[in-house]
N, C-alpha and C positions, 0 to 999 in steps of 0.2 A: 840381567842389567842392570845395574846399580841402584840404591833408592833413590827416589825423587821427593824432595822436604818438601811438603805442600803448604802446612801449617803449623806458628808457633803456638806450643799452649800458652796463653793470653792471660794475663794478670797485670792492673796498670791503675797508678793512681792519679785518677783524675776526678771533677765531681759525680760522673757520671755515676764510676768504679763504687764513690764511697757511697754515693747514695741509692744505688741498685746492684750491691755486688750479685746477685743472683744471676744476670747478665754472663758471671763470669765462673762462681761457685757457689753452690749450695750446701752448704755449711752449720755442722751444730754449731761449732766456734768460729773468730773472727780467721779470714787469710791479710797478714799483715805485711808491710814490707819494712825489712830491714836496710836502714840506709849506710849503717856503718860495714854491710858485712854484704850488701845488694844483692838479698836473697827472701824470697819471698818464703811466711813461715805460716804456717797450720799450728796454734800456737798452743791448740789441748785436745786432749784425746776425744775422737770423735771421728762421723764418717762425712769426707771432704768430696762431691760431687760434681765431676767438671764434666757431666753430659747437659749442657748449656749453650747458648746462642753465643757467645764466642769458643768455646771448649767443646762441642758436640762437634763430628763430623757426617758432614752430606753425603753417606756412601750413595745414596739413591741418585741422587743428579751426578754426582761424579762415575760410576757407571753407566749413565744416559748418557753425559755428552761429552765425558773424558776419555781417553784410554788408557783409566787406570782400572787395572786386572784385580791387585788383593792391596790389603791398606795394613801397616803397620803403625805401632805408639812407641816412641823413643821417652824413657822419663830418667830423670837424674834425682834421686833422692840421699837427705841424709837427714840422723836424728834416730826415732824413733822407730821401734819394730812396727809394720805394719804390715797389710795385704792390700794387693792394687788387683783391683776386677774389671770386665771389662762390661758396659752396657749395651742396650740399644733399644730401640722403639722403632713399632711398627704403627700404620695405620689406626689402631683403635687405642693406644697404650698413653694415659694419659701421664703416665711417671714411669721414669727410663726402667726399664728391666736390667737382671742383671743376669750372666753367663751365673751359671751356676758354681762351678771352681772358680778360685782366683790366681789372675794368670800370673801371679807372683806373690812372693812370701818373703820379705826380708826382716832379716835378725835388725838390733837395734847397731845404730854403728856411727862412729863421728867423720867416718869417713863419707864422702860421695860415694852413691853404690847407684848401679847403671841399671834398668828393665830393659829390655825388649824383645815385644813379641807381636802375634801379627793377628788382627783383628778377625772373628768370627764373621763375615757377613752373609748374608744370602737373599733372597729376591724378596722377601717380606719384609727385610730393614729399608726404613728410610734416615733415621741417625744412629750412629754409631759415637762410644765414648769412654768412658773409665771414673771410677770411685775408688776412694782410697780410703780403708780402714782404718788411723793411725791410733797407736797405745800411748802417744804423749805428742811433745813438741816435734815438728816435721818440716824439715827445710825442702822448695824444692829449684831445681832451676834448669835450661836449656833442653827442656823440653817441646818437643815436635811429633806432629804426625806425619808419614811420609808415606810414597806410593809405587808400588811395581806397576810399570807403565808396559803395552802393548807396543808402541815406536819411540823411539828417540824424542825428548820434548826439543819443541822448535825456539827459533830465536826470534824474541819479541824486542822491538825498543817501544818501551811506553813513555810516554806526555800524559802530565798532569798539567792540565790549566781551569785556570780559576779566573776570574771579570770580578774584579770587585771597585767599589764606590764608597769609601770613605766609611769601611767598617775595618778600620787599622787594627784593634785589636785580636777579630778573629783572625786573620787574615797574617797578621804577624804570627802571633800562636801557632797558626799551621806550618806558617814555614818553617820557624826553628821545629817543630816536631817533625815535618819532612826533612828536614837536613840532619838532625839526630839520629833518627831512627832506621832511615832508608839512604841517605846516601852515606852517610858513615856506618852503617848497617853490618858490610864489608858481606850481606850475601847477594846472588846474584844480580838482583835487582838492581842494585847502587851502579857497575857500570852499563845499566842498560835504560837509562832512566832522564828524563831532563822535566821541570817544571817550568809552566808560561805562569805571570802573575800579570794580567793586564788590568793596569792602572787608572781605570776610568777617570777617577775621581785628583788623579796625581796629587797625592798627599803622603805618599811613601817615598823614605829615604830610598830608592833605589840601587844606588850605590853600594850603601850599607847591607841591603838584604838579599842584592843579589850574588851570585858567586859561580863557578864551574856551570853546576848544574843548576841551577836556579835563578830565575832572569825574569825580573821584573821592569815590564815596558809600560812607562806612563805612556797613554793613551788620551785621544778626545772622549767625551762621553759619547761614547756610541752602542749604549747600553749593554745588555747581555747578547742578545743575537750578534751585535759589531764584535763587542770584545771577545768570545767563543769561538767567532767566525776569525777573529785573529790568531788565536791558540789554532785554530785548523792550519790556515799559513803557514804561518811558524815550525809547525810540526812536521809538515811536507817538505819544506824547504831545509828541513836544520841536516847535519850530516852527523851520522846515517841518517837517513831518512824514518820516522817513526812508524811505526808497524800501524800503532793502536793510540788514539788520544784519552784520556778521562775527563769529562766534562765535569767540574766539582762547583757548585755558590762559593758564596766567599764566609759569607754571614753560617757558616755550620761548623761544629764540632767534629772531629775525624780521627780515629784510630788508625797511626799507619798500616797495623796488619792486615785493615781491610786491603791497603792499596796493595800490600805484599801479596795476599791470595788474590787478589783481582789477577794482578802477574801471572802470578804462577797458574792459575783457572788459563789463562790465554794462552801458555807454553805446552799444554796436556789436549787442547780442546782437540774431538775427532775430528776428520776433513772435512764431514758433513756439514759443521758447525763452528769453525773457523771465524765464520763472518757473521758471526753472533754478538748482537749488543749485550754489554753487562750489566744491569739493572739495581745500583746503590736503593734501598732503604732509606725512608726518612724517616727518624725516631724522635720522636718530640722531644727538642731539646729542653722544656718545662719538665715534662715525664717520660725522665729517661728509657722507660721500660718497655713504654705504647710507639709501637709501629702504623703510622701512618699511611704508607703507599711505598711498592715496590714498585707496579706497573701500573700503568694506568689507562682508562679509555678515552674517549670521545664518545658520552653517550648518543641518541639517535635525538634528545630535545635539545642536543648543541651544548651541554654543560661538561667539564672536565670532571670525570670522577676515580677513586681509586679500584683494580681489580677486584681486591680483596677487601673484608670488611677488618677494624681496626680490629689488632690482637696486640696482646700483652706476651712480650719476648720472654717473660721469667717464667710461665707458665709452658711446662714440656708438650700440655696437648695442644698447645698454639705453634709452636717448636715446629710438629709434625705436620701440621697442619698448612705451616707456610710451606714448606718443602715439597706437600704435597697438591698445593692448589692446582687445579686447572682452566685454566679464564674458559668464559663460555665462547660460542661462534660470534656473537654480537659484539664481546670485548677483544677478540681476536684482529678482527677485521679491522678495528678502529684504534689498536693501542700501542702507546708510546711506552717512553725511560724520559724521566724526568730531568733536566740536569741539575740537580743539585749534586749525585753523582749517577753518570752512564759514561759507560766505556763504548767505543765506535772506531772500528777497523777503519784505516787509510781507506783501502782499498773501495770500502764504502761510500766514504766520502766524496772518491775522484769519479766513482761510477754515478753516484745521484745528484753532485752538486753540495753547492756549501746553504746556511741558512739561507731564510730570507729576511730582507734589513724591516724587521719589527721592534724595534729597541727591543724591549722586554713581552712577556705575555704570549703563549702559543709556541713562540718560536720551539722549544723540545718536542712538543705534544708534534706538530706538524712535519716535523723534522722526520719523527721516530714511527708516522701514520705513512710518511713518503716513502722510504725506505723497506718498510712492513719486515724487519729483518726476523729471525727468530732471538728471543729477550730471555737471558739466562737470570734468575735471580738464586742468590743462596744466603741461608741466616751466617751473618757475621760481616756481611760485606753491606756497610751501611753511613750514615751520617748521622748527628744530630742536629736538628732543624727547629724553628721557632716554625711552630704550628699557624695555620694562616689566619684562622680567626682572631690569633692576638695582635695581627698587623693590616687588619681590613684596610683597604685603601682604595676608594671609588673611582680613582684616575685609575687606577689598575685594572678593577674587576669593571666598570662599567664601560671606560673609554676605551684604553688597551684592547683588553679582552673581544668588546664588541668588534671595533676594526682591524683587529688582528684577525678573529679566528675565518670575517668573511673574505679577507685580502687573501689568507689562506687556503680555503678553498676554491677560489676561484684561480688562482694561479696555479697550485700545484696539484690541486681536485680531493686536498685533505678532506677526509670525512664525508662520504659523499652521500651518506646514510644518517647525516643530523643537518637540523633544520635550524642554521644561523638567526635566517628571519624572526622566526614563530621566537625563539630563545629572546632576540630581540624586542620583539611584542611584549612578552610576556614581562620583561626587564623592564620597561618604560611604565608599563602600567601597572608593578609595585610599587616603583618610585612615586608616581602619582598616589595612588592612593594612599603613601602614607606622607606625602606631604614631603616627598625630596625633589622637590623641584630643580636646584641644582645636578644633580643626579642623573633624573632622567632627561636634563639637556645634555649631560656627557654623552649619554647613550649616543643623543640625536649628534652629537657631532664626529663620534665614531661613525656613524652611516654615511655622514655626508662627506668625510675623509673618504671614508672607503669608496663613495659615489664617484669621488678625482680620479680615478683610475691609476695605473701603475706608472704614470708621469710623477705623481703627487711623492707616492712612496719611495722611487729611487732616488730620490736625494735626499740630501742629510736634515731633512727636518723632524724624525721622527722623534728626537729629543727635546724641540720647542715645543712641538704638538705635548709631550707629556708635562714636560714644565706648564703649558699653558693649563691642560686638565689639572694638572695639581694646585692652579691658582683660582681655577672655575668650581671646583669642588664645594659640596659643603664646608663650612671652614670648621673646625671643633674648638671648643675653648677650654680652660682648665675650669675644673670643678668649682675653683673659688670665685672664677668667673661668672661660670653656669651659675651657679646662686644668687649672686650680684643682681643677672640678668632676670632671675625666673621672680627674686624678689621688687622687682621696680613693675614686674607684668602681671596687669589687675587681674588677667585671664588663670594666673598660675599663681593666687593666694592658698597660702597656706604648702606650699610642696616644699619641700625641705630635704634637701640630699641626706641629712642624717638618718632618715626614715624609707630610705631605697636601701634594699637588697638584690643580690641576683635573682632571687626567686621572684620579687617584681618585676624585674627588667625582662626577664625570660618565662614570663607567666600568660599567660592569655586567658580570655573570659568565651563562656558559648553563648553563640547564635543562634535567633530562631531562624525557621525558615522564611521568616517574610525579610529578617535582617539579610539573610546570604541574598535572598533575591533584591534588595534594594541594592547592597552592596556591587551586585553584580551587573544591574542596571545602572548604576550613578557613580560606579568606580570610587564611594564614600561619602556621596552626597556632593559628586562637585560636577555633575552632566544629568539633563534633564529635570528632575526634582532637585535643583540646589539648596543645598541647606547652609547656614553657616556654622554649622556644628556648636556645640557648649561642651567647656568640660576639657580635661586636659589628661593622658595617658603616657606612661613611661616604658620604650620601647628600646630593643638595642638597637647598636650601630648598625650589623652587620646586614649588608644588601639581601639575602636570600632569607632573612626572617620575615614573617606573615604573620603576626598578630593580630589576626584581623576581631576577634570579637574584642579586642582590649583597645582598638583602633575606631572603634566603629561610633558613626557620629560625632566625633572627637572635633573640638577647634583650633589643639595644640597638640603637639607631641616632643616630646623632650624623648632625645633618643641618647645613647648612655652605650659610651667604649669603657666598662668599668674594668678591663685589663691596663690601660694608657692614662683611665682617669682624667678623661675626657667626657663631652657632649655637645649638643646644639637643641637649640629650642626652633620647632617644626610651626608654623601657621596655616591653617585651612588658607589657599590662596582660587577662587574659583576663576576668576580674570587669567590669572599664569596659565592654570589650568587649562585651558582653553587656547590660550596661543601655544603651548609646546605641541594641544594636539591637533593643531592645523597646520603648525610647521611639520608635523610627522608625514600626515596626511599629505602633504606638499610632496617629502622626500618620496614617499610609497609612488608618487606619481610616475614621479623621474626614474627609479628603481625600476617601474615595470616597464614603464619606455623604449629603457637603455640597458637591460640586466644582462641581454645575452648579446651587447656587444662587447659591455665590458670584463664578461666571461670570456669573449675571445681575446680583448686585448692585455688582460693578465694572463692569459696561458700561452701568448705570444710572447711577453716578457721576462719568461720564464727562466729560459735559459741563458739570458744577460742578467738578472739579478741572482744567480746562484753561481755566477761563474767566478773565476780567479781574478782574472783580469779588472770585472766590476767592482770586485769588493777592495782590491788594493788603492784600488780611486777614493772608493767611498771612506779606507780607511786610512787615506793619504801616507802609502807604504811603496806608492812609485812615481 
């Protein structure tokens, strides 16, 4: 059988590759792009190790999930004399190991020389790769890994769908990359690929950006769930029908090579894995070598969490660990792939239905848990995404997340081992202890909207609810205004933002046992032994932070979003605390009296809410 080209040796010029070159090549000297010749140059004598996140080969996973039997490397080199070695890494390798003898020894040449060899792979190897010892300036081009397969690759029609809302800079750049490096690549994917961009903000020039294989759809603002669902319907109804759809966020940076490798991976999956979901990793847009998540799970406590610890993809030990990681039984039961990069078979959509109309948040988690597929991850399949703590939004975390997790669990049985009512209780109490009354009320708004039943969410009201939540959340002001407000507040005398640093914001103070008991009983002096409080503390904005010692006994809290240079002043309000607690108690009484009926109503609505007919009407496609 002829060789199947799987992965190009990747070198790029973008902010991530320039800031974190070890994602591509670990070297003694720079590897630079020569615009005049179009070649990549290893500029000096030295060692150039391509056993990296993008250029190592995931041999263990390829053997497990695909029909690959043997592995080969093709290199094209020109310039100084050099030696080419194969590398490999196993479970306990912190650094790539080198096969003892060079696979190729090349003399100096001003002409291109070709190197082709089979990689030595055994059952102990997780990764394979290569390194070059160069005697001087050396150019590289057109290099790639290929595979010998046990059966012919299957035909795949891949759609990439992205939903955007006023993120023009990101999406236009990604459209350009896809056009230049996929559609114009001349590779097999080019004739089996479409990209749909659902423009929920209607701010893109659809005519200028669209082409034969890239289609921009002006769309109502129906959130990520609505936009991605439209992409699914477009993929099912195009000619030829798509076999897979890759859902990808708009506010990401992407390497087109990740999409190419995803396409190639789909073509060679073993029959027993052909309906697997391919889950791409979220690398940190700000710290490009850090991986935050590639698969997540819903915890028993009712929170979203990554399965893996955060890893640094420039460290070889982390590359190996990332490939070998095995989710726990608890994680496997409630695991999902986030839709910043998730490839789903169309057959799975036909069998399991379309997403729920929840606008944003939890749509991807619910869908992954509902389908319960095999999830395949692999080094180099990724996007770079802004980290969540840098864009914390209470309207999302307190309203959308609270409402949607409850709706999802009641409708499709998502995460049956998660206690979302307990998570609601904890979040309300946490906000109240920190005097975040607006955000506590957002939790109750969400709870009450869930209690309205499926008739409420089935109508196109989600956008209005989210916009209202954004209006109702605690409103932040810029630092200049925050300082003016503090200067006018006698309780904040002496506060100066110039004296504040991240250590102070993120810090805490110890509490005595008596103080702990007091906080437990009184929610920071707001019930039973009610106290007006005195002084102030500076704390972080993010909702999950609980600097209990810092806020104990205070009258005022100054919350800071240092990344976006905004903040707000909170004041203890015992009367408002009591009103929120009374409202919550009333909601709980209704919940306990009606939850069995609500669960039946939501479950009965599942078939309708996930149907093509319903969604076409919702999206005004009919």
